[in-house]
C-alpha positions in Angstrom: 35.9 -20.7 -38.8 34.3 -21.1 -42.3 31.0 -19.9 -40.9 32.6 -16.9 -39.3 34.3 -16.0 -42.6 31.1 -16.4 -44.6 29.2 -14.2 -42.1 31.9 -11.5 -42.3 31.8 -11.6 -46.1 28.0 -11.3 -45.9 28.3 -8.3 -43.6 30.8 -6.6 -45.9 28.5 -7.0 -48.8 25.6 -5.5 -46.9 27.8 -2.6 -45.8 29.0 -2.0 -49.3 25.5 -1.9 -50.7 23.9 -0.3 -47.7 20.2 0.0 -47.4 19.4 3.6 -48.1 16.2 5.5 -48.7 16.7 5.1 -52.5 14.8 2.1 -53.9 16.9 0.0 -56.3 15.1 -0.5 -59.6 15.7 -4.0 -61.0 17.8 -4.2 -64.1 15.3 -5.5 -66.7 18.2 -6.6 -69.0 19.7 -8.9 -66.3 18.4 -12.4 -67.1 21.1 -14.7 -65.7 21.8 -14.9 -61.9 23.9 -16.8 -59.4 23.6 -16.8 -55.6 24.6 -18.4 -52.4 23.1 -18.7 -49.0 23.8 -20.0 -45.5 21.3 -21.1 -42.9 19.9 -23.9 -40.7 19.1 -27.2 -42.1 16.5 -29.7 -40.7 16.5 -33.4 -41.4 14.2 -36.2 -40.3 14.9 -39.9 -40.4 12.6 -42.9 -40.1 13.5 -46.6 -40.0 11.5 -49.8 -40.4 14.0 -51.5 -38.1 12.8 -51.2 -34.4 16.4 -51.4 -33.2 17.4 -48.3 -35.2 16.6 -45.1 -33.3 16.8 -42.1 -35.6 17.6 -38.6 -34.3 15.9 -35.8 -36.2 18.4 -33.1 -36.4 20.4 -30.9 -38.8 23.0 -28.2 -38.6 24.6 -25.4 -40.6 23.6 -25.8 -44.2 24.1 -23.8 -47.4 23.2 -23.7 -51.0 24.7 -22.4 -54.3 22.5 -21.9 -57.3 22.1 -20.3 -60.7 19.2 -19.5 -63.0 17.7 -17.7 -65.9 14.6 -15.5 -66.1 12.6 -15.4 -69.3 10.5 -12.5 -67.8 10.4 -10.6 -64.6 8.0 -13.2 -63.3 9.1 -16.6 -64.6 12.3 -18.6 -65.0 14.3 -21.7 -64.2 16.9 -22.5 -61.5 19.3 -25.2 -60.6 21.5 -25.7 -57.5 23.3 -27.7 -54.9 22.6 -27.7 -51.2 24.5 -29.3 -48.3 22.3 -30.0 -45.3 24.5 -30.8 -42.4 24.5 -34.0 -40.3 21.9 -36.6 -39.3 22.5 -39.3 -36.7 21.0 -42.8 -36.1 21.9 -45.5 -33.6 21.2 -49.2 -33.0 19.7 -50.0 -29.6 19.9 -53.4 -27.9 18.1 -53.9 -24.6 17.8 -50.1 -24.2 21.5 -49.5 -24.8 22.9 -47.6 -27.8 25.4 -50.1 -29.2 26.3 -48.4 -32.5 25.9 -44.8 -33.5 26.4 -43.5 -37.0 26.1 -40.1 -38.7 25.7 -39.0 -42.2 25.7 -35.8 -44.3 22.7 -34.8 -46.4 23.2 -33.2 -49.8 20.9 -32.5 -52.8 20.9 -31.3 -56.4 17.8 -29.7 -57.7 16.2 -28.1 -60.7 13.1 -26.0 -60.6 10.7 -23.6 -62.3 10.7 -20.3 -60.6 8.1 -17.6 -60.0 8.6 -14.0 -58.8 6.0 -11.4 -57.7 7.3 -7.8 -57.2 6.0 -5.8 -54.3 6.9 -2.2 -54.9 10.1 -1.2 -56.6 12.6 -3.2 -54.5 10.8 -6.0 -52.7 9.6 -9.3 -54.2 8.3 -12.7 -53.3 9.7 -15.8 -55.0 8.9 -19.4 -55.3 10.4 -22.6 -56.7 8.9 -25.9 -57.7 10.8 -28.8 -59.2 12.7 -32.0 -58.7 15.5 -32.8 -56.3 18.0 -35.7 -56.2 19.1 -36.2 -52.6 21.6 -38.4 -50.8 22.8 -39.2 -47.3 26.5 -40.1 -47.3 27.4 -42.0 -44.1 30.4 -43.2 -42.2 29.5 -46.9 -42.2 29.1 -48.3 -45.7 28.0 -51.7 -44.3 24.8 -50.2 -42.8 21.7 -51.3 -44.8 20.5 -48.7 -47.2 16.9 -48.8 -45.8 18.2 -47.4 -42.5 18.7 -44.0 -44.0 22.1 -44.8 -45.5 23.8 -43.7 -48.6 21.2 -44.7 -51.2 19.7 -41.6 -52.9 16.1 -40.6 -53.8 14.5 -38.3 -56.3 11.3 -36.4 -55.6 9.5 -33.1 -55.6 11.0 -30.0 -54.0 9.4 -26.7 -53.2 10.6 -23.4 -51.9 9.5 -19.8 -51.2 11.0 -16.7 -49.9 11.5 -13.0 -50.2 14.2 -10.7 -51.7 15.3 -7.1 -51.5 17.1 -5.4 -54.4 20.0 -3.5 -52.8 21.2 -2.4 -56.2 19.8 -3.1 -59.7 22.0 -6.2 -59.8 22.4 -7.3 -56.2 19.7 -8.7 -54.0 19.5 -10.0 -50.4 17.4 -13.2 -50.1 15.7 -15.2 -47.4 14.3 -18.6 -48.4 12.7 -21.8 -47.0 13.3 -24.9 -49.2 11.9 -28.3 -48.7 13.9 -30.9 -50.7 11.8 -34.0 -49.9 13.4 -37.4 -49.6 17.2 -37.4 -49.5 17.2 -41.2 -49.2 14.6 -43.9 -48.7 13.9 -42.9 -45.1 15.4 -39.4 -44.8 13.9 -36.0 -45.6 15.5 -32.6 -45.5 15.0 -28.8 -45.8 16.8 -25.5 -45.4 16.1 -22.1 -43.9 18.6 -19.6 -45.3 19.7 -16.0 -46.0 22.0 -15.1 -48.8 23.0 -12.8 -51.7 22.1 -13.1 -55.4 23.9 -11.3 -58.3 22.2 -10.8 -61.7 23.9 -10.0 -64.9 
């Protein structure tokens, strides 16, 4: 239901700021921005324990972020992403005896770059640090099996954007957040809307 509501809101925004033949010139005075996006997350899990069988999966994910541009080309950004579920199970004599699932989430901060292509299109990129975590149902499971311990590492992302109006852009991004815990990694492919002011 939440996904349908978000999709409907996204469609309304696109309709309200319809793609017409008129190119939207970016507002050069708009330095701050906020945005949100929904998409498909991907997570992978490894384990040193031969009895633990990870299942590499993901689900519906999303991110919220804000930033500041010093120039049209360079800035900084910080945000939060929720990456859906990941599953792992304990196998004894070929039988799954215990299956657990967790949810990936991450906070990040990054330097940003932007390269305009024409008057309305641009490429963008992010490079920085992310602090990830897998929250899980079973707190007794060892942390080295992809549990709730966190991890900090490099993150990177790139994508494209289209300025629908001088202050509203539609975005499409791929973000890799690195390690969410000692043995879990995650990323997100998303589309969204960004507002500058």
